[in-house]
C-alpha positions as CSV (number, residue, x, y, z in Angstrom):
1,X,32.9,-29.1,18.2
2,X,34.8,-29.5,14.9
3,X,36.2,-26.4,13.1
4,X,33.4,-24.7,10.9
5,X,33.9,-22.2,7.7
6,X,31.9,-20.0,9.7
7,X,30.3,-18.9,12.9
8,X,26.8,-18.4,11.1
9,X,25.3,-18.9,7.7
10,X,22.5,-17.0,6.6
11,X,20.4,-18.7,3.8
12,X,18.3,-16.0,2.0
13,X,19.4,-12.3,1.2
14,X,16.3,-10.8,1.4
15,X,14.5,-8.3,3.9
16,X,14.9,-10.9,6.8
17,X,18.0,-12.4,6.1
18,X,19.8,-9.1,5.9
19,X,18.7,-7.4,8.8
20,X,19.5,-10.6,11.1
21,X,23.0,-10.5,9.6
22,X,23.3,-7.0,10.6
23,X,22.1,-7.5,13.9
24,X,24.5,-10.2,14.2
25,X,27.6,-8.1,13.4
26,X,26.0,-5.1,15.7
27,X,25.5,-7.5,19.0
28,X,28.7,-9.4,18.2
29,X,30.7,-6.3,18.0
30,X,31.9,-7.7,14.4
31,X,33.3,-11.1,16.2
32,X,31.1,-13.1,14.5
33,X,31.9,-14.7,11.2
34,X,28.9,-14.8,8.7
35,X,27.9,-15.7,5.8
36,X,25.0,-14.6,3.8
37,X,23.8,-16.8,0.4
38,X,21.6,-15.4,-2.1
39,X,20.4,-17.1,-5.2
40,X,20.5,-13.7,-7.1
41,X,23.4,-12.0,-9.2
42,X,25.4,-9.5,-6.7
43,X,23.6,-6.5,-8.5
44,X,20.2,-7.7,-7.6
45,X,20.5,-8.7,-4.1
46,X,17.0,-9.5,-2.5
47,X,15.5,-10.2,-5.6
48,X,12.3,-12.6,-4.9
49,X,11.0,-13.8,-7.8
50,X,11.7,-13.5,-11.7
51,X,9.2,-11.0,-11.4
52,X,11.5,-8.7,-9.4
53,X,11.0,-7.6,-5.6
54,X,7.7,-8.0,-5.4
55,X,6.0,-6.5,-2.4
56,X,3.2,-4.2,-1.2
57,X,6.4,-2.1,0.1
58,X,4.7,-0.3,3.0
59,X,6.0,-0.8,6.7
60,X,5.1,1.3,9.8
61,X,7.3,3.7,11.5
62,X,7.1,2.2,14.5
63,X,9.1,-0.8,13.0
64,X,11.7,1.3,12.0
65,X,12.2,3.3,15.1
66,X,12.7,-0.3,16.6
67,X,15.4,-1.0,13.9
68,X,17.1,2.7,14.6
69,X,16.9,2.0,18.4
70,X,18.2,-1.4,19.0
71,X,20.8,-1.7,16.1
72,X,21.4,1.9,15.1
73,X,20.5,1.5,11.3
74,X,18.2,4.6,10.0
75,X,16.6,4.4,6.4
76,X,16.2,7.4,4.3
77,X,16.0,8.4,0.9
78,X,15.9,6.4,-1.5
79,X,15.5,3.4,0.1
80,X,12.0,5.0,1.8
81,X,10.4,6.2,-1.3
82,X,7.1,8.1,0.3
83,X,6.0,8.5,3.6
84,X,2.0,8.1,4.9
85,X,0.0,9.2,7.8
86,X,-1.6,5.8,8.1
87,X,-3.4,2.9,6.6
88,X,-7.4,3.0,6.2
89,X,-9.7,0.0,5.8
90,X,-12.8,0.6,3.9
91,X,-15.5,-1.4,3.9
92,X,-17.2,-3.2,0.4
93,X,-19.6,-0.1,0.1
94,X,-16.7,2.4,0.5
95,X,-19.3,4.2,3.0
96,X,-17.3,3.0,6.3
97,X,-13.6,3.5,6.8
98,X,-10.9,2.5,9.9
99,X,-7.7,3.8,10.7
100,X,-5.8,0.4,10.9
101,X,-2.2,1.5,11.3
102,X,-0.4,4.8,12.2
103,X,2.8,6.6,10.2
104,X,4.6,4.8,7.8
105,X,6.6,4.4,4.7
106,X,6.7,3.1,1.3
107,X,9.7,1.2,0.5
108,X,11.8,1.1,-3.1
109,X,12.0,-2.8,-2.7
110,X,14.5,-2.9,-5.6
111,X,16.8,-0.2,-3.9
112,X,16.6,-1.3,0.2
113,X,18.7,-4.6,-0.2
114,X,21.8,-2.7,-1.7
115,X,21.7,-0.6,1.1
116,X,21.0,-3.4,3.6
117,X,24.0,-5.5,2.2
118,X,26.2,-2.3,2.8
119,X,24.8,-2.2,6.3
120,X,25.7,-5.9,6.7
121,X,29.1,-5.6,5.0
122,X,30.0,-2.7,7.3
123,X,29.6,-5.4,10.3
124,X,32.2,-8.0,8.4
125,X,29.1,-9.8,6.9
126,X,30.2,-12.0,3.9
127,X,28.3,-12.6,0.8
128,X,28.0,-16.0,-1.9
129,X,26.0,-14.7,-4.8
130,X,24.5,-16.8,-7.3
131,X,24.1,-19.8,-5.0
132,X,21.0,-21.8,-3.6
133,X,21.1,-23.3,-0.3
134,X,19.1,-26.6,-0.8
135,X,19.6,-29.0,2.3
136,X,20.8,-29.0,5.5
137,X,23.8,-30.7,6.9
138,X,23.4,-32.1,10.5
139,X,25.9,-33.7,12.9
140,X,24.9,-35.2,16.6
141,X,21.3,-33.8,16.5
142,X,22.9,-30.5,15.8
143,X,22.5,-28.3,12.1
144,X,26.1,-27.7,11.0
145,X,26.0,-26.4,7.5
146,X,24.0,-26.3,3.9
147,X,24.9,-27.8,0.9
148,X,23.1,-26.4,-2.6
149,X,24.4,-25.3,-5.9
150,X,26.1,-22.5,-7.6
151,X,24.8,-20.7,-10.9
152,X,27.2,-22.9,-13.2
153,X,25.4,-26.2,-11.4
154,X,28.7,-27.2,-9.2
155,X,27.7,-28.4,-5.6
156,X,29.1,-26.6,-2.6
157,X,28.8,-27.3,1.0
158,X,29.6,-24.7,3.5
159,X,29.5,-25.4,7.7
160,X,28.8,-23.2,10.4
161,X,28.0,-23.4,14.3
162,X,24.6,-22.1,13.6
163,X,22.1,-21.8,10.1
164,X,19.8,-19.3,9.8
165,X,16.8,-19.9,7.4
166,X,15.4,-17.2,5.6
167,X,14.7,-18.6,2.4
168,X,10.9,-17.9,2.2
169,X,7.5,-19.7,3.0
170,X,8.0,-22.6,0.9
171,X,11.8,-23.1,2.4
172,X,13.3,-26.6,1.2
173,X,15.5,-26.3,4.5
174,X,13.0,-26.2,7.0
175,X,10.9,-28.7,5.2
176,X,13.3,-31.4,4.8
177,X,15.0,-30.8,8.3
178,X,17.6,-33.6,9.0
179,X,17.2,-33.2,13.0
180,X,14.3,-33.5,15.6
181,X,12.8,-30.1,16.6
182,X,9.6,-28.3,17.3
183,X,9.8,-26.3,14.2
184,X,6.4,-26.8,11.9
185,X,7.7,-28.1,8.6
186,X,4.5,-27.7,6.5
187,X,2.1,-25.0,5.9
188,X,-1.9,-25.7,5.3
189,X,-2.6,-24.1,1.5
190,X,-5.5,-22.2,3.0
191,X,-3.1,-20.1,5.1
192,X,-1.6,-19.1,2.2
193,X,-2.7,-15.7,-0.4
194,X,-1.4,-15.5,-3.8
195,X,-0.9,-11.9,-4.3
196,X,0.0,-9.6,-7.0
197,X,0.5,-5.7,-7.9
198,X,1.7,-3.3,-10.3
199,X,3.7,-0.3,-9.7
200,X,2.0,2.5,-11.8
201,X,2.5,6.0,-12.8
202,X,-0.5,8.0,-13.7
203,X,-2.6,11.0,-14.4
204,X,-5.3,11.6,-11.6
205,X,-8.8,11.7,-13.4
206,X,-10.5,13.2,-10.1
207,X,-10.1,13.4,-6.3
208,X,-11.6,10.6,-4.5
209,X,-10.1,9.3,-1.2
210,X,-12.0,6.3,-1.0
211,X,-9.7,5.3,-4.0
212,X,-6.6,6.9,-3.8
213,X,-5.1,9.2,-1.1
214,X,-1.6,10.5,-1.3
215,X,-1.2,10.6,2.4
216,X,-2.7,7.3,3.3
217,X,-2.6,3.5,2.2
218,X,-6.0,2.3,1.3
219,X,-7.2,-1.6,1.9
220,X,-10.6,-2.6,0.2
221,X,-12.7,-5.5,2.1
222,X,-14.5,-7.0,-0.6
223,X,-15.4,-10.5,-1.3
224,X,-16.0,-10.2,-4.9
225,X,-12.7,-8.2,-5.9
226,X,-10.6,-9.8,-3.5
227,X,-12.3,-13.2,-1.9
228,X,-11.2,-14.2,1.0
229,X,-8.5,-11.6,0.8
230,X,-8.0,-7.8,0.6
231,X,-7.1,-4.9,-2.4
232,X,-4.9,-2.7,-2.0
233,X,-3.8,1.2,-3.1
234,X,-0.6,2.1,-1.6
235,X,0.6,5.8,-2.4
236,X,4.4,6.0,-3.9
237,X,3.7,9.7,-4.9
238,X,1.0,12.3,-5.9
239,X,0.4,10.4,-9.0
240,X,2.4,6.9,-8.6
241,X,1.0,3.9,-6.7
242,X,1.4,0.1,-5.9
243,X,-1.6,-1.5,-6.2
244,X,-3.0,-4.8,-6.4
245,X,-4.7,-7.6,-4.0
246,X,-4.6,-11.2,-2.4
247,X,-6.7,-13.8,-2.6
248,X,-6.8,-17.7,-1.4
249,X,-6.7,-19.8,-4.2
250,X,-9.7,-22.0,-2.2
251,X,-11.4,-18.8,-1.5
252,X,-11.3,-17.6,-5.4
253,X,-12.5,-20.8,-6.7
254,X,-15.5,-20.7,-4.3
255,X,-16.7,-17.3,-5.7
256,X,-15.9,-18.3,-9.2
257,X,-18.4,-21.0,-8.9
258,X,-20.6,-19.3,-7.0
259,X,-21.0,-16.4,-9.7
260,X,-20.0,-18.7,-12.9
261,X,-17.2,-17.5,-13.3
262,X,-13.6,-18.1,-14.5
263,X,-11.6,-15.4,-13.1
264,X,-7.8,-15.8,-11.7
265,X,-5.6,-13.6,-9.9
266,X,-4.2,-11.1,-12.7
267,X,-7.7,-10.9,-14.4
268,X,-8.8,-9.7,-10.6
269,X,-6.0,-7.5,-10.4
270,X,-6.2,-6.2,-14.1
271,X,-10.2,-5.3,-13.3
272,X,-9.4,-3.4,-9.9
273,X,-6.9,-1.3,-11.6
274,X,-9.4,-0.5,-14.4
275,X,-12.2,0.1,-12.2
276,X,-10.4,2.7,-9.9
277,X,-12.0,6.1,-10.9
278,X,-8.8,8.1,-10.0
279,X,-6.2,5.7,-11.8
280,X,-6.3,6.6,-15.1
281,X,-3.9,6.9,-18.3
282,X,-2.0,4.7,-16.3
283,X,1.8,2.8,-17.3
284,X,4.4,0.9,-15.7
285,X,6.9,3.0,-13.8
286,X,9.8,4.1,-16.0
287,X,11.9,5.1,-13.0
288,X,15.0,3.1,-13.4
289,X,14.7,2.3,-9.5
290,X,12.0,0.6,-10.5
291,X,13.1,-1.5,-13.4
292,X,12.4,-5.1,-13.6
293,X,10.1,-4.7,-10.8
294,X,7.0,-3.1,-11.7
295,X,4.6,-6.2,-12.2
296,X,4.5,-9.5,-10.2
297,X,3.0,-12.1,-8.0
298,X,4.1,-14.3,-5.2
299,X,3.0,-16.1,-2.2
300,X,2.5,-15.0,1.4
301,X,1.9,-17.0,4.4
302,X,-1.2,-15.6,6.5
303,X,-1.2,-17.4,9.5
304,X,0.4,-17.1,13.1
305,X,4.3,-17.3,13.2
306,X,5.6,-20.8,13.6
307,X,5.1,-21.7,17.1
308,X,8.5,-22.5,17.4
309,X,11.3,-21.1,15.6
310,X,14.5,-22.6,16.7
311,X,16.2,-26.0,16.9
312,X,19.4,-27.1,17.8
313,X,22.0,-25.1,15.5
314,X,19.2,-23.5,13.7
315,X,16.3,-20.7,13.5
316,X,14.0,-19.3,11.2
317,X,13.1,-15.8,10.4
318,X,10.8,-13.9,8.0
319,X,8.5,-15.7,5.6
320,X,10.4,-18.7,6.1
321,X,9.1,-18.6,10.2
322,X,5.3,-17.7,8.1
323,X,5.8,-14.3,9.7
324,X,3.5,-11.7,7.6
325,X,0.6,-10.4,9.6
326,X,-2.6,-12.8,9.1
327,X,-4.9,-9.8,8.3
328,X,-3.1,-8.1,5.6
329,X,-0.1,-10.2,4.8
330,X,2.4,-7.3,5.6
331,X,5.6,-8.7,5.7
332,X,8.3,-6.0,6.4
333,X,7.6,-5.3,10.0
334,X,7.6,-8.9,11.0
335,X,11.0,-9.2,9.3
336,X,12.5,-6.1,10.9
337,X,11.4,-7.1,14.5
338,X,12.5,-10.9,13.8
339,X,15.5,-10.2,12.3
340,X,16.4,-7.5,15.0
341,X,15.7,-10.0,17.8
342,X,17.1,-13.0,16.4
343,X,20.5,-11.4,15.6
344,X,20.9,-10.5,19.4
345,X,20.1,-13.6,20.6
346,X,22.4,-15.5,18.3
347,X,25.0,-13.1,19.1
348,X,24.6,-13.9,22.5
349,X,24.6,-17.8,21.7
350,X,27.9,-17.6,20.0
351,X,29.6,-15.8,23.2
352,X,28.5,-18.4,25.4
353,X,29.3,-21.1,22.9
354,X,25.8,-22.8,23.0
355,X,23.6,-23.0,20.0
356,X,21.5,-25.1,21.3
357,X,17.6,-25.0,21.3
358,X,17.4,-24.1,24.7
359,X,20.0,-21.3,24.4
360,X,18.4,-19.8,21.3
361,X,15.1,-20.1,22.8
362,X,14.8,-16.6,23.9
363,X,14.3,-15.5,20.0
364,X,10.7,-17.6,20.4
365,X,9.8,-15.9,23.7
366,X,11.0,-12.5,22.8
367,X,9.8,-12.3,19.2
368,X,6.4,-13.1,21.0
369,X,6.7,-10.8,23.6
370,X,7.7,-7.6,21.6
371,X,5.4,-8.5,18.1
372,X,4.1,-11.9,17.8
373,X,1.5,-11.8,20.9
374,X,-1.6,-10.9,18.5
375,X,-0.8,-12.8,15.3
376,X,-3.1,-15.8,16.5
377,X,-5.8,-13.2,17.5
378,X,-5.1,-11.7,13.7
379,X,-5.8,-15.0,12.5
380,X,-8.9,-15.7,14.0
381,X,-10.2,-12.3,12.6
382,X,-8.9,-13.6,9.2
383,X,-11.1,-17.1,9.2
384,X,-14.1,-14.8,10.3
385,X,-14.2,-11.8,7.9
386,X,-14.2,-15.4,5.1
387,X,-17.4,-16.5,6.6
388,X,-19.3,-13.2,6.3
389,X,-21.0,-11.5,2.9
390,X,-20.1,-7.6,1.8
391,X,-23.2,-6.9,3.1
392,X,-22.6,-8.0,6.3
393,X,-19.2,-6.5,6.5
394,X,-20.7,-3.0,5.6
395,X,-23.1,-3.3,8.2
396,X,-20.7,-4.1,10.9
397,X,-18.5,-1.6,10.2
398,X,-21.5,1.2,10.1
399,X,-23.2,-0.3,13.1
400,X,-20.8,-2.2,15.7
401,X,-17.0,-0.3,15.7
402,X,-16.8,2.4,18.2
403,X,-14.4,4.8,18.5
404,X,-12.6,2.8,21.1
405,X,-12.7,-0.1,18.4
406,X,-11.1,2.2,16.0
407,X,-8.4,3.4,18.6
408,X,-7.4,-0.4,19.6
409,X,-7.6,-1.5,15.9
410,X,-4.5,1.5,15.3
411,X,-2.7,0.4,18.3
412,X,-2.5,-3.1,16.9
413,X,-5.2,-4.7,19.4
414,X,-8.1,-6.2,18.8
415,X,-11.3,-4.4,18.9
416,X,-13.8,-5.3,21.8
417,X,-17.0,-4.7,19.8
418,X,-18.7,-3.3,22.6
419,X,-21.8,-2.0,20.4
420,X,-22.4,-5.9,19.7
421,X,-23.0,-6.7,23.4
422,X,-26.1,-8.5,23.8
423,X,-26.4,-6.4,27.5
424,X,-26.5,-2.9,25.1
425,X,-30.1,-2.2,25.0
426,X,-29.5,0.9,22.6
427,X,-28.1,-1.5,20.2
428,X,-30.8,-4.2,20.4
429,X,-32.6,-3.6,17.1
430,X,-29.4,-3.2,14.9
431,X,-28.1,-6.8,16.7
432,X,-31.6,-8.5,16.2
433,X,-31.2,-7.3,12.6
434,X,-27.7,-9.2,12.3
435,X,-28.2,-11.6,14.7
436,X,-25.4,-14.1,13.7
437,X,-23.0,-11.1,12.4
438,X,-23.2,-10.1,16.4
439,X,-22.7,-13.4,17.9
440,X,-19.9,-14.0,15.7
441,X,-18.0,-10.7,16.4
442,X,-18.5,-11.8,20.0
443,X,-17.1,-15.0,19.8
444,X,-14.4,-13.6,17.8
445,X,-13.3,-11.0,20.4
446,X,-13.8,-13.5,23.1
447,X,-11.1,-15.8,21.5
448,X,-8.7,-13.1,20.6
449,X,-8.6,-12.0,24.0
450,X,-8.1,-15.5,25.0
451,X,-5.4,-16.1,22.5
452,X,-3.8,-12.7,22.8
453,X,-3.3,-14.3,26.9
454,X,-2.1,-17.6,26.1
455,X,0.7,-16.3,23.7
456,X,1.8,-13.7,26.3
457,X,2.4,-16.7,28.4
458,X,4.4,-18.2,26.0
459,X,7.1,-20.7,27.7
460,X,10.2,-19.6,28.9
461,X,12.0,-22.5,28.0
462,X,11.4,-25.5,25.8
463,X,10.4,-27.8,28.7
464,X,6.8,-26.0,28.7
465,X,6.3,-25.7,25.0
466,X,4.5,-29.0,24.3
467,X,1.5,-28.3,27.1
468,X,1.3,-24.4,26.1
469,X,1.2,-26.0,22.1
470,X,-1.6,-28.0,23.2
471,X,-3.4,-25.3,24.6
472,X,-3.1,-23.1,21.6
473,X,-4.1,-25.7,18.8
474,X,-7.5,-26.1,21.3
475,X,-8.6,-22.6,20.5
476,X,-7.2,-22.0,17.1
477,X,-8.8,-25.7,16.0
478,X,-12.2,-24.3,17.7
479,X,-12.3,-21.6,15.6
480,X,-11.3,-23.4,12.4
481,X,-14.4,-25.6,13.2
482,X,-16.7,-23.1,13.9
483,X,-15.7,-20.6,11.1
484,X,-16.1,-22.4,7.6
485,X,-15.8,-20.2,4.5
486,X,-18.5,-18.6,3.1
487,X,-19.7,-21.3,0.7
488,X,-20.1,-23.8,3.0
489,X,-21.6,-21.9,5.7
490,X,-24.5,-20.5,2.9
């Protein structure tokens, strides 16, 4: 192998890229020479768009404990801005709720990358700011570096034994890979949601925990407010909030056609904020830690993560691997798990002097076993929710969710909806009153269970991948055919 500039180049200095860098440094005992390429200026690390560090900001305590246990990094103030006791999901009529996740925190996403850069530098990581990574370089079937441009427009080229793509869901590196691989290059537009949010200070006009709760994140399911998506109210204090919503373009188009409207993402967000009875006299946060980050929008993938995330000399992580959870687009926790696991696998591959697809394959299997196995089932649930009306969601959450279902959801498992079983005579009247809803729920449960089992049998090596993926696509494509979006199903 010819001499390279670095052992590892990480393209993208956001959450996933910086955690991967720290993990490589930790597991290689700082012996790996790592470069992070960030398109941002040095004083603005991890900035996602021109609108700032736009994000929902929430993550679970479980993921932070995982990070601390595996690479010794523990976050605190100021990067963790506010603790929460859980995440409640409300029905459209606000009469039913489910505790969707346990304890967690709201990050300050502008401050956090500054801490993460310090963590990575402690492990010897180098940084190249104001630089884009635009294309991969290859040699003999392996990725061997990247090319791009500096902020002054001048071209550059850097080589490495391995390249990690953490440049986001629309990655040019992944899309224009110059070698054969099992990594999917493109995502279906319907598997991407447009999201936007404000960070606001306000004066609470009243107490109403269905619209704002200082100790709980709130997600509202509502096909009119957030078609084929979700809306959220995440507290960052007693009178500070991260509030916004996400919609699919096709879902919004269908909704506008159905009701003769012409709304766009921003108009929906503004109406959602204005209609909140608790959040009044609101203004964008004036905290210096939020400067340049109080309003923005971004695109988030909401399908299962890439079925294969490695190739010879190459790996994808974070949004570049489509890791955000399909049901709510949460991307911080997957980036923590993915970056931590990838860093360990990369360090092992460097030590073995083998950066082949087979050597890196453990990243696929360990991520699937640890965090990724339910993502295809959440994808199915997301598709199913796009086929039902607000009235059906209200009915289902009121009558078909049991205490066991709520506990399963809290533990990141798929609910069984046992109340919707046709052999349950106590529920026959309610089932018959919403027969298509009950059938849809039962099908979703059965398909989700099959997908979890299938994913937990992810192949241990590339040799079994094609057969495994054939089975996965058979299951997923069947659900896509059955669950037509609301307008088509009407």
